[in-house]
N, C-alpha and C positions, 0 to 999 in steps of 0.2 A: 607573546613569546620572544625571548631574546636568545643569546648564545648561538646565533646562526650566521654563518658566512661572514664572520668578523675577523678572519685571518688568525685567530688565536688557536692554540693547541687545546684540545679538550682536556679538562681537568681530570686527573686520575681519581678513581674511586677510593683508593687506599685499601682495597680488599683483594684477597687472593682466592681464586676459584679452587675448590678441592679437586683432586685428580679426576673423580667421576664426572664432575660438572664441566671440567675443562676438556673432556674427551671429544666433545663435538661442539658446534656452534649453538648458542642459546637461541631457541626459536621464539620469536616475538610477533604478536599480532596486535593490531590497533583498531579500536572502535571509537569514532568521533564523527559527529554530524557536521563538523566544520571542515570543508575541503581545504582551506588554507592551513589549518592546524595539521591535517594529515600530510600535506605536502612538506611542511616544515619538519615534522617528525621524521618522515622517511628520508628527506635530504640530509638531516643532521646525522641519522644513523649511517647513511652511505658514506658520509665524509669522515666522521669521527669514530664510528664503531663498526668496522668491517668484520669484527669477530661475531657480530650478531647476525642471525638469519631472520630477516624481516619477511615473515611468511606472507602476510597480506594486510591491507588496511581497508576498512569498511565504514560506510556512513549509516548503514541500516542495521538495527539491532537484531532483527530476526535472521538476517543473512549471516551476521557475525556469529550468532549462536549456532547456526547450522554448521558453519565452517569450523568452529572451535570444537564442537562436540561430535560431529559425524563425518568430517572430511579429514582424513589423515594427510600429513602428519599433524599431531596435536601441538598447539603452542605451549611452550614452557611458561611464558608470561603473557598475559593479556592486559593491554592498556585500555581502560574504559573511561570515556568522558562521562561525567555525572549528569550533564544536561543534554539529554537526547530528545527525540521527538515522540515516537509512538510508545516507547518504554522509557522508564527512568534508568539511570545508571545503576541504582540500587537493585532494581528488578533484574537487570542483566547479571549483576554480581551473584544474586541469589540463585538464578537459573543455572549458572555455571557451578557454583559451589554445592548445590544440592545434588549434582550429578557426579562431581569428581573433586578430589583433593589434589590432583596432579597439575592443575593449571594455577600458577600464582596470579593473583589479580592486583593490579595497581590502579586505583582510581585517580582521576585527574580533573581539575576544574580551573576555570578562569576566575572564579569567584573566591571568596574566603573559604579556605579548606574547612574551617570549623562549621560552616553551614551544612556541609555534606558528609563530614567525617562519621558522625554517629550511625547514619543509615548505611554508609558504605562498609564500615567495619562490621556492623551487626549482620549484614547480608553476605559476608564472606571475603571482602577485600583484605589484603594484608596491610595496605597503607593507602594513603591518599596524598597527592602532591599538587602543588600549584603549577599551572601551565606557563607561568611567567619565565621559568628557567628550564630550558631544554636539558642542560647539564644535570639539573636536579631530577628530571624525569628519568634520565638514563641511569643515574645512580640508583634510583628506586628500582628500576628494572633489574639491575645486577643484584641488589640486596634482596629483592623478593625471590629471585631464582635461587640464591644461596640459602635464604631463609634465616640469615643472621641479622636481625634488626637491632641487636645490641650495638651494631656499628653506627646506627642513627641515634646519637645521644641526645634525645629530646623527649620531653614528657608533655606534649601538647595535644594529645588525643588523636593524632594523625596516624599512629601505628597501632595495629591490632595486638592485643595481648594473647590472642589465640594463633596457633599455627593453622595452616590450611587444613590439616587433618582434623584438628580439634573443631574448627568451625564447620567442616563437612559433617562430622558426626552430630554436632548440635542441630544443624539445620535438617538433617535427615530425621532426627527425633521429632523436631517441631512439625515437619511435614507429615510424619506418620500420625501425630496426634491431631492434625487438622481434620482428618476424616472422622474422628470420634465425636460423640455427643458433647455438647457444652451445657453447662448448668443454666437453668432459667433464672434470671435475676428479677427481683421485685423489691419495692421499697419495704414491704412487710417482712421479707425474708432475705436480708442481705447475704451475699455469697461469702463462703469461707475462703480464706486465702488459698489461691491456687499455686502449686509448685511447678506447673508445666512451663511457666515462662521464666523461672528462675533457676532451674536445674543446670548445673554446670559440671562437666567432667573434670574440671580442675578447680576445686574449691579454694586451693591456696592462692589463686589469683583473683578471688572474688571476696567481696565484703559480706556483711551480715545478710544483705538482701539476696545474695546469690548472683547478682549481676556483675559483670566485669567492672573493675574499679573505674575505668575510664568512662563508663556509662553512668555509674553512680555519681561521678563528679559533676555530671551535667544536671543531675536531679536536685538542684538547690532551690529552695523556696517552694511555695505552693501557688499554683496557677489556677485560675478560674476556668470552668468549662467554656466560658466565653472566649478563651484564647484558642480553642480548637477550630480547625477549618470545618467547612461543611461536610467534607468526606470523612473526617475523623469523627465528627458527631454522628454521622449516619452509621458508621461502623459500630460505635458504642450503642446506639439506639437499636440496631439489629440484634446485637447480643443480649441487650436488656429485654428485648421482645421475645426471646426464646428461640431464635434461629438455631438450628441444630448443630451446625458445624461451620468452620471457616470457609469451606468450599461452598456451602449454601449462601453464606454472606457475600462471598465473591460473585457468585452467580446472580444474586439479587441486585448487586450494585453494578454489575457489568464490568468487573475488573478481575485481575488475576488474584490467586491466593497470596502470592508474594506481595501484591499491592496492599491487601488487607492487613497482612502482618506488618508492613511498613507503617500503615495508618495507626495500628495499635502501638507500635514502638514509639511513634511521635506522641501519641496520647500519654503513654507512661512518662515520657520525658517532660512534657508540658505540665502534667498534673503532679509530678514529683512522687510517683508511686513505683513500686518494684514489679508489680504483676498486673495482668489484665483484669483480674477479678476486682482489685481495688479501684481500677479506673472505671469499670462498669458501675460499681457501687457508688462512686462519687457522682457519676452521671445520673443514676437513678435518684439519688438524694437531691441533687441539684434540680432535676425536673420536678420532683415532688414539692420542693420548697417553692419553685416558681409557680406551680399550680396553686399551692396554698396562698401565696401572695396575691395571685390573680383573683382567687375567690374572695379574699378579704377586701381587696380593692372594689370588687363588684358590690359586696355587702355595704361597704362604707359609702359608695356612690348612690346607693338606693335609700340610705337612711335619711 
């Protein structure tokens, strides 16, 4: 991080708060497992942004969730580091967004923002920023609170096309469907395309697949099942084996439902498909082909 204690005046954001937003201090909370980053963020806020009410800073995800959701006052904006310990930043985003649309979420990372942007935005963050610029982080806080991301004139996949309300509604629908039965997939009876993963309350912002355009942009090319991680393959295998719901898959794998949804999201990105049904079908076909090749190899070796 830079922009700290350099004797310079903080750069203005170029945005004016509406009267309702300016009536009180914007309440901000921070979750980051890096103590140095926490100190730098809090010190920068104290020096350059006295108009902000920095409620608390936390290094533990579960404690941060409890403070944000159950201990008043509620933050207006939550800064979330994407690289945490027990939970991922994406999991934290989803836990918050599944409960409320009232907390704006800004993801942040020391790594390439493109690495974490798809998961962060899919799970309810309004934007993601790099931690190299404290001025940039605080501009994102202000913009997230106002909700006017047109002020950020860039099209690099780091700003959500959904409002907090829109992502809250979508995630609630997804969570409600997670308890329902899932289709059993087999090589003999490939699944029909599912619309559960592609429904969008705002089709004007989506392409033919129904996914937000920023996600479709990432789905270029066709990737082999070999590109999936072990966890991602385990998730597809569980669905292909007839596990009844995402909750059951999560229980079997010893992870949260949010983590399962994140694995499935990564599968769709890596495989270049728009819905989970197609990802499972590709997995089933891949496994069937691998089994057939193995049998042919055995027969050839015996000949």
